[in-house]
C-alpha positions in Angstrom: -47.9 -2.2 -7.8 -47.4 -0.2 -4.5 -49.8 1.1 -1.8 -47.9 4.2 -0.6 -45.4 6.4 -2.4 -43.3 9.0 -0.6 -41.1 11.6 -2.2 -39.0 13.1 0.7 -37.2 16.5 0.3 -34.3 15.7 2.6 -32.2 12.7 3.7 -33.4 13.1 7.2 -37.1 12.7 6.1 -36.1 9.7 4.0 -34.4 8.0 6.9 -37.4 8.6 9.2 -39.8 7.2 6.6 -37.5 4.2 6.1 -37.5 3.6 9.9 -41.3 3.8 10.0 -42.0 1.6 7.0 -38.9 -0.6 6.7 -40.6 -3.9 6.9 -42.5 -3.2 3.6 -40.5 -0.4 2.0 -37.9 -0.1 -0.7 -35.9 3.0 -1.7 -36.3 4.3 -5.2 -33.3 5.8 -7.0 -33.1 4.5 -10.5 -35.7 1.7 -10.0 -34.6 0.1 -13.2 -34.5 -3.3 -11.4 -37.2 -2.7 -8.8 -40.0 -1.8 -11.3 -39.4 -5.1 -13.1 -39.4 -7.1 -9.8 -42.7 -5.5 -8.7 -44.3 -6.0 -12.1 -43.3 -9.7 -12.0 -44.6 -10.2 -8.5 -41.1 -11.0 -7.1 -41.4 -8.6 -4.2 -44.9 -9.2 -2.8 -43.8 -7.8 0.6 -43.0 -4.3 -0.8 -45.9 -2.0 -0.3 -44.2 1.4 0.1 -41.7 3.2 -2.1 -39.5 6.0 -0.8 -38.3 8.0 -3.8 -35.1 9.9 -3.0 -34.5 11.3 -6.5 -35.7 14.8 -5.6 -33.2 15.3 -2.8 -30.5 17.7 -4.1 -26.8 17.0 -3.9 -26.9 13.2 -3.9 -25.5 12.9 -7.4 -22.0 14.3 -6.7 -18.7 12.7 -7.5 -15.9 14.3 -5.4 -12.4 13.8 -4.1 -11.7 14.7 -0.5 -8.6 16.1 1.1 -7.3 12.5 1.7 -7.5 11.6 -1.9 -10.6 9.4 -1.6 -13.3 9.5 -4.3 -16.9 9.7 -3.0 -20.0 9.0 -5.0 -23.5 9.8 -3.7 -26.5 7.4 -3.9 -27.9 9.1 -7.0 -24.8 8.9 -9.1 -25.9 7.2 -12.3 -23.8 5.1 -14.6 -23.8 7.9 -17.1 -22.5 10.3 -14.4 -19.6 7.9 -13.9 -19.0 7.3 -17.6 -18.5 11.0 -18.3 -16.7 12.0 -15.1 -13.2 13.2 -15.6 -12.5 12.4 -12.0 -13.4 8.7 -12.5 -11.8 8.5 -16.0 -8.5 9.9 -14.7 -8.3 8.1 -11.3 -10.5 4.9 -11.6 -10.8 4.2 -15.3 -12.0 0.6 -15.0 -15.1 1.9 -13.2 -15.8 4.3 -16.1 -15.5 1.4 -18.5 -17.8 -0.8 -16.5 -20.5 1.9 -16.2 -20.3 2.8 -19.9 -21.1 -0.9 -20.7 -24.2 -1.0 -18.6 -27.5 -1.2 -20.6 -28.0 1.7 -22.9 -28.1 5.6 -22.5 -31.7 5.7 -21.3 -30.9 3.0 -18.7 -27.6 4.6 -17.7 -29.5 7.9 -17.1 -31.6 6.3 -14.4 -29.7 3.3 -13.1 -27.4 4.2 -10.2 -24.2 2.6 -9.0 -25.6 2.3 -5.5 -28.6 0.4 -6.9 -26.2 -1.8 -8.8 -24.4 -2.7 -5.6 -27.6 -3.2 -3.6 -29.1 -5.5 -6.3 -26.0 -7.7 -5.5 -26.1 -9.8 -8.7 -22.7 -11.5 -9.3 -23.0 -10.4 -12.9 -23.3 -6.7 -12.1 -20.6 -4.6 -13.8 -19.8 -1.9 -11.3 -18.9 -4.3 -8.5 -15.6 -5.8 -9.8 -13.8 -2.5 -10.4 -15.0 -1.1 -7.1 -13.9 -4.2 -5.3 -10.5 -4.0 -7.0 -10.2 -0.4 -5.8 -10.9 -1.4 -2.2 -14.2 0.5 -2.0 -16.4 0.8 1.0 -20.0 1.9 1.5 -21.6 4.1 4.1 -25.0 2.8 5.4 -27.2 5.2 7.4 -30.4 4.8 9.3 -32.3 6.8 11.9 -30.2 4.7 14.5 -26.8 5.8 13.2 -24.2 5.2 10.5 -21.7 2.5 9.7 -19.0 1.9 7.1 -18.7 -1.5 5.4 -15.9 -2.7 3.1 -17.4 -3.8 -0.2 -15.9 -7.2 0.1 -17.9 -7.7 3.3 -21.1 -6.1 1.9 -22.3 -9.1 -0.1 -23.6 -12.1 1.8 -24.8 -14.2 -1.2 -26.5 -14.2 -4.5 -28.5 -10.9 -4.5 -28.0 -10.6 -0.8 -26.2 -7.9 1.3 -25.6 -7.1 4.9 -27.9 -4.0 4.7 -30.6 -3.8 7.4 -34.1 -3.0 6.4 -34.0 0.5 7.8 -30.6 1.4 6.2 -29.9 3.6 3.2 -26.7 3.5 1.2 -25.5 7.1 1.3 -21.9 7.0 0.0 -19.5 4.9 -2.0 -15.9 5.7 -1.5 -12.5 4.4 -2.5 -8.9 5.8 -2.8 -8.0 7.4 -6.1 -5.4 5.2 -7.7 -1.8 6.3 -6.9 0.7 7.4 -9.6 1.9 4.3 -11.4 -1.4 2.5 -11.1 -3.7 1.7 -14.0 -6.9 -0.3 -14.4 -9.1 -2.0 -17.0 -12.5 -3.7 -17.1 -13.3 -6.5 -19.6 -16.9 -7.5 -20.2 -18.0 -10.5 -22.2 -21.7 -10.4 -23.2 -23.9 -11.9 -25.9 -24.1 -8.6 -27.7 -22.5 -5.2 -27.7 -25.1 -3.4 -25.7 -28.0 -4.2 -23.4 -26.2 -7.3 -22.3 -25.8 -9.0 -18.9 -22.2 -10.2 -18.4 -21.4 -13.8 -19.2 -18.1 -13.1 -17.6 -16.5 -9.8 -16.5 -13.1 -9.0 -15.0 -11.5 -5.9 -13.5 -7.7 -5.7 -13.1 -5.8 -3.0 -11.3 -2.0 -2.9 -11.2 0.6 -0.7 -9.6 4.0 -0.8 -11.1 7.5 0.2 -10.2 9.0 0.7 -13.6 8.2 -2.6 -15.4 7.7 -4.6 -12.2 4.2 -5.2 -10.8 4.2 -4.0 -7.2 0.5 -4.6 -6.4 -2.4 -6.1 -8.3 -6.1 -6.8 -7.8 -8.0 -9.2 -10.1 -11.8 -9.4 -9.5 -14.2 -11.6 -11.4 -17.9 -11.4 -12.0 -20.6 -13.8 -13.1 -18.5 -16.9 -12.2 -19.5 -17.5 -8.5 -22.3 -16.7 -6.1 -20.6 -13.3 -5.4 -18.0 -11.2 -7.2 -14.6 -12.8 -6.2 -10.9 -12.0 -6.0 -8.5 -14.2 -7.8 -6.0 -14.1 -5.0 -3.7 -16.9 -6.1 -3.3 -15.2 -9.5 -2.6 -11.9 -7.7 0.0 -13.4 -5.5 1.7 -15.0 -8.5 1.8 -11.7 -10.5 3.2 -9.5 -7.7 6.9 -8.8 -8.2 6.9 -9.9 -11.8 7.0 -8.2 -15.2 4.0 -8.5 -17.6 5.6 -10.9 -20.1 3.7 -13.3 -22.2 4.4 -16.4 -20.2 3.5 -14.6 -16.9 0.2 -13.4 -18.4 -0.6 -16.9 -19.5 0.0 -18.3 -16.0 -2.0 -15.6 -14.4 -4.9 -16.4 -16.7 -4.7 -20.1 -15.7 -4.6 -19.3 -12.0 -7.6 -16.9 -12.3 -9.6 -19.7 -13.8 -8.9 -21.8 -10.7 -10.6 -19.2 -8.6 -13.9 -19.3 -10.5 -16.8 -21.6 -9.7 -19.3 -20.9 -12.5 -22.6 -22.5 -13.2 -24.5 -23.4 -16.4 -27.3 -21.0 -17.4 -28.9 -19.6 -20.4 -26.0 -17.2 -21.2 -23.3 -19.8 -21.0 -22.1 -23.1 -19.7 -19.8 -23.5 -16.7 -17.0 -24.9 -19.0 -17.3 -21.9 -21.3 -17.2 -19.4 -18.5 -14.1 -21.0 -17.0 -12.3 -20.7 -20.3 -13.5 -17.1 -20.7 -12.2 -16.2 -17.2 -8.7 -17.2 -18.5 -9.2 -15.3 -21.8 -10.6 -12.1 -20.2 -7.9 -12.0 -17.5 -5.2 -12.4 -20.1 -6.8 -9.8 -22.4 -7.0 -7.3 -19.5 -3.3 -7.8 -18.7 -2.3 -7.5 -22.3 -4.1 -4.2 -22.5 -2.3 -3.0 -19.4 1.1 -4.3 -20.6 0.7 -2.3 -23.9 -0.8 0.8 -22.3 -3.9 0.2 -24.5 -6.6 0.0 -21.8 -8.4 3.1 -23.1 -8.7 1.9 -26.7 -12.3 2.1 -27.8 -13.4 4.4 -25.0 -15.1 7.4 -26.5 -13.5 10.8 -25.9 -17.0 12.3 -25.3 -19.5 9.5 -24.5 -23.1 10.0 -25.7 -25.3 10.6 -22.7 -28.7 11.5 -24.2 -29.2 14.1 -21.5 -29.1 17.2 -23.8 -27.2 20.4 -24.3 -26.7 21.2 -20.6 -24.2 18.3 -20.2 -25.6 17.3 -16.8 -28.7 15.6 -15.5 -31.4 18.1 -14.5 -33.3 17.2 -11.4 -36.4 19.1 -10.3 -36.3 19.3 -6.5 -39.5 19.7 -4.5 -40.3 22.5 -2.0 -41.5 20.0 0.5 -42.0 16.3 1.0 -44.9 14.6 -0.7 -47.0 11.5 -0.4 -48.9 10.1 -3.4 -52.1 8.3 -2.5 -55.7 8.3 -3.6 -56.9 11.9 -3.7 -53.4 13.4 -4.0 -53.0 14.3 -7.7 -49.9 14.2 -9.9 -49.3 17.7 -11.2 -47.0 17.7 -14.2 -46.1 19.4 -17.5 -46.2 17.3 -20.7 -45.1 18.8 -24.0 -45.5 22.3 -22.5 -49.0 21.7 -21.2 -50.0 21.4 -17.6 -51.7 18.2 -16.6 -53.4 17.1 -13.3 -53.9 13.3 -12.8 -56.2 12.3 -10.1 -55.5 8.6 -10.8 -52.6 6.6 -12.1 -50.1 7.1 -9.3 -49.7 3.3 -9.0 -48.6 3.0 -12.6 -45.4 3.4 -14.5 -44.8 6.7 -16.3 -45.4 4.9 -19.6 -48.9 3.8 -18.6 -49.7 7.2 -17.1 -48.9 8.8 -20.4 -50.8 6.3 -22.5 -53.8 5.6 -20.3 -54.3 8.8 -18.3 -53.0 11.4 -20.7 -54.1 9.7 -23.9 -50.6 10.2 -25.4 -50.3 7.0 -27.3 -47.3 7.9 -29.4 -45.0 6.4 -26.7 -45.2 2.7 -27.3 -45.0 -0.3 -24.9 -42.7 -2.8 -26.6 -41.0 -5.0 -24.0 -42.0 -3.2 -20.7 -38.6 -4.1 -19.3 -36.2 -1.5 -20.7 -34.9 -3.5 -23.6 -36.3 -2.0 -26.7 -36.5 1.8 -26.2 -40.0 2.2 -27.8 -41.1 4.0 -24.7 -38.3 6.6 -24.6 -39.4 10.0 -23.4 -37.6 13.1 -21.9 -37.9 13.4 -18.1 -36.6 16.8 -16.9 -34.5 17.0 -20.1 -33.1 13.5 -19.9 -33.9 10.5 -22.2 -35.3 7.6 -20.1 -37.3 4.4 -20.6 -40.7 5.4 -19.3 -41.6 1.8 -18.6 -39.1 1.8 -15.8 -40.1 5.1 -14.2 -42.7 5.2 -11.4 -45.6 7.6 -12.4 -45.3 9.7 -9.2 -41.8 10.8 -10.5 -43.8 13.0 -13.0 -45.0 15.2 -10.2 -43.7 18.8 -10.7 -41.6 17.5 -13.5 -41.3 18.4 -17.2 -41.9 15.6 -19.7 -41.6 15.5 -23.5 -43.1 12.7 -25.6 -42.9 12.1 -29.3 -46.1 14.2 -29.7 -44.1 17.2 -28.4 -41.2 17.1 -30.9 -43.0 19.2 -33.5 -43.1 22.9 -33.0 -46.0 25.2 -34.2 -47.0 22.6 -36.8 -43.5 22.1 -38.1 -42.0 18.6 -37.8 -38.7 18.2 -35.9 -35.7 17.8 -38.4 -35.4 14.2 -37.3 -39.0 13.5 -38.1 -38.7 15.1 -41.5 -35.5 13.1 -42.2 -37.2 9.8 -41.2 -39.8 10.5 -43.9 -37.4 11.6 -46.6 -35.0 8.7 -46.0 -37.6 6.0 -45.7 -36.6 5.3 -42.1 -40.2 4.8 -41.0 -41.0 1.1 -41.2 -43.9 -0.4 -39.2 -43.8 2.7 -37.1 -44.1 0.9 -33.7 -40.4 1.5 -32.7 -40.2 4.8 -34.6 -41.2 7.1 -31.7 -38.3 5.8 -29.6 -35.8 6.2 -32.4 -37.1 9.8 -33.0 -36.7 10.7 -29.3 -33.2 9.3 -29.1 -32.2 11.0 -32.3 -33.6 14.3 -31.3 -31.9 14.3 -27.9 -28.6 13.3 -29.6 -28.8 16.3 -31.9 -29.5 18.6 -29.0 -26.5 17.2 -27.2 -24.2 17.4 -30.2 -25.6 18.9 -33.4 -23.1 17.2 -35.7 -22.5 13.7 -34.4 -20.3 11.1 -36.0 -21.8 7.8 -37.3 -20.3 6.1 -34.3 -21.9 8.5 -32.0 -25.3 8.0 -33.7 -24.8 4.2 -33.2 -24.0 4.8 -29.5 -27.2 6.9 -29.1 -29.3 4.1 -30.6 -28.0 1.2 -28.6 -31.1 1.3 -26.4 -33.5 1.2 -29.4 -34.5 -2.0 -31.2 -36.0 -2.2 -34.7 -38.2 -5.2 -35.1 -38.7 -4.9 -38.9 -35.3 -4.8 -40.6 -31.9 -3.1 -40.5 -30.8 0.2 -39.1 -29.1 1.7 -42.1 -32.0 4.0 -43.1 -32.5 5.1 -39.5 -28.8 6.0 -39.1 -28.9 7.8 -42.5 -31.9 9.8 -41.4 -30.2 11.1 -38.3 -27.1 11.9 -40.4 -29.3 13.8 -42.8 -31.1 15.7 -40.0 -27.7 16.7 -38.5 -26.6 18.2 -41.9 -29.6 20.6 -42.1 
């Protein structure tokens, strides 16, 4: 997988390592895309990983004195989805991040990583582009600021240099009278890549649109602006015939392709539909319909992600052990540092309750708690376990007594083949820690990252409802 793995304790150390190893290095934040690329042999040149997840303070969302919102490189999609700052001042971005993957993915995947991956189907790019965002790129040589519209150079390509690290994403908070909305069309409700997505931001003076930004994803080599549609809408009122014409003009801006998720013809039509839908939501002040008041995070009762910082920088290599705590017990692993956390747990620790289903973050069978947060262990590098606390399904029981969710699964007949059950148990247990009496909708939200391969989900949902009533 990799030949060297560094965990710096400061940004300065990270930049120095990147400068030294940049020809063959990648930075690890969420690694939800990177792990898959390495597993599939898509990045044979990457030999060194530089894991910045233990550097404190990089997961902040703040507004400065000029009214600009700043997001650090470790801000995850779940950070954004629950941030009152983002919800109040940049709602379309909260919507976009809430629709990414599932809770376990959103707990690891970062917005910065989403930008750097540079897929035209990525969900956070359209709202950030609509808000006029910019990124700060740092290296040992210095720092530069790049407008987001100039950051992407092609499909999965950016202007970043090999020794640069994205340290900040910033954009002005929307002024009074401005609102935004994000529309995503996928092939299913969760864990779906966008077939088409659209972000619309409008600023109004009474009923008249003063300013508008319409950005479209998954319909061109890069996320694009529908500038002709924007120009037409400026100075007009959001009436039915105006919305229809804006939808038609937005379609003209797109240049989609045929692929497995949809044909070019279908995508063109859906650009029109999604743009019109977004404008109708804004016209009716309905853009926040369906957004949960308290999104399910699966990061426990503390309400924030817990990150265990290190007292000094660390390099994992042969002879340098991984020291960790699993289910309350200390472990020292002399080998396994080139594996994923899933394989470390199964092959080195012998904890085979955590299952490998898809090995690409789609099924949730490998869900564990890493420093109190539910994650897909198949997408976490094993060295992240160093000096961390991990809980697997074997650790849910206490002093011989099953966890209430485990007892409820037995009583309700929710255990089927058993293969996916550990992941469901972990998600259910973390949900009840986060909110002891969840609604059925919140239970469904918590399970969006877990797939059952045998039959339906009714007994599983009923079991968690039963456990919550105890």
